[in-house]
C-alpha positions in Angstrom: -13.2 -15.8 -1.0 -15.7 -13.1 -2.0 -14.6 -9.6 -1.1 -15.9 -6.1 -1.5 -12.7 -4.5 -0.2 -11.7 -1.3 -1.8 -7.9 -1.5 -1.4 -5.4 0.0 -3.8 -2.3 -1.4 -5.4 0.8 0.2 -3.9 3.4 1.8 -6.2 5.4 -1.0 -7.9 3.1 -3.7 -6.7 1.4 -6.2 -9.1 -2.4 -6.7 -9.0 -2.0 -10.2 -7.5 0.5 -9.1 -4.8 -1.9 -6.3 -3.9 -4.9 -8.6 -3.7 -3.0 -11.0 -1.3 -1.8 -8.0 0.8 -5.3 -6.6 1.0 -6.8 -9.9 2.0 -4.3 -10.1 4.9 -4.9 -6.5 5.9 -8.7 -6.6 5.7 -9.7 -10.2 6.4 -6.7 -11.1 8.5 -5.8 -14.2 6.6 -3.1 -15.1 4.0 -4.6 -16.4 0.8 -3.5 -18.2 -2.4 -5.1 -16.8 -5.5 -6.8 -19.5 -7.6 -7.9 -17.5 -10.6 -8.7 -14.1 -12.1 -12.5 -13.8 -12.2 -12.6 -10.4 -13.9 -10.4 -7.6 -15.2 -12.0 -4.2 -15.6 -10.7 -1.0 -17.3 -12.6 2.2 -16.9 -11.2 5.2 -18.9 -11.9 8.7 -17.5 -11.0 12.3 -18.3 -8.2 12.3 -15.7 -6.9 8.9 -16.3 -8.1 5.3 -16.2 -9.0 2.9 -13.4 -8.2 -0.8 -13.5 -9.6 -3.4 -11.2 -8.7 -7.1 -10.9 -11.1 -9.4 -9.1 -9.6 -12.8 -8.0 -10.9 -16.0 -6.5 -8.8 -17.2 -3.6 -8.5 -19.9 -0.9 -7.0 -19.6 2.6 -3.3 -20.3 2.6 -3.3 -21.7 6.2 -5.5 -22.2 9.2 -5.4 -18.6 10.4 -9.0 -17.7 11.4 -10.8 -14.7 9.8 -11.0 -11.5 11.8 -13.8 -11.9 14.4 -13.9 -8.3 15.7 -14.6 -5.2 13.6 -11.7 -2.8 13.2 -10.7 0.2 11.0 -10.3 -2.1 7.9 -13.4 -4.3 8.1 -16.8 -4.7 9.7 -17.2 -8.5 9.0 -15.3 -11.2 7.3 -16.7 -14.6 6.1 -16.0 -17.3 3.5 -18.2 -18.2 0.6 -17.7 -21.7 -0.8 -19.4 -21.1 -4.2 -20.2 -18.1 -6.4 
């Protein structure tokens, strides 16, 4: 799955748990994470930002969202990067 979602990790949540929750909220499907593609750390004057980018596969046959909503305009799967 390739995603440009901009979700946040909730307090007490791990990066991987947050990624799975965001995929469900934004694309409408449960996923299994298959790898960590990239981990970024960006220091700033008021703190630091961390971002984890994962690869994933669908966990079941739930279809992607087909109608735009407040979370996403379009969802689709990419089979290779």
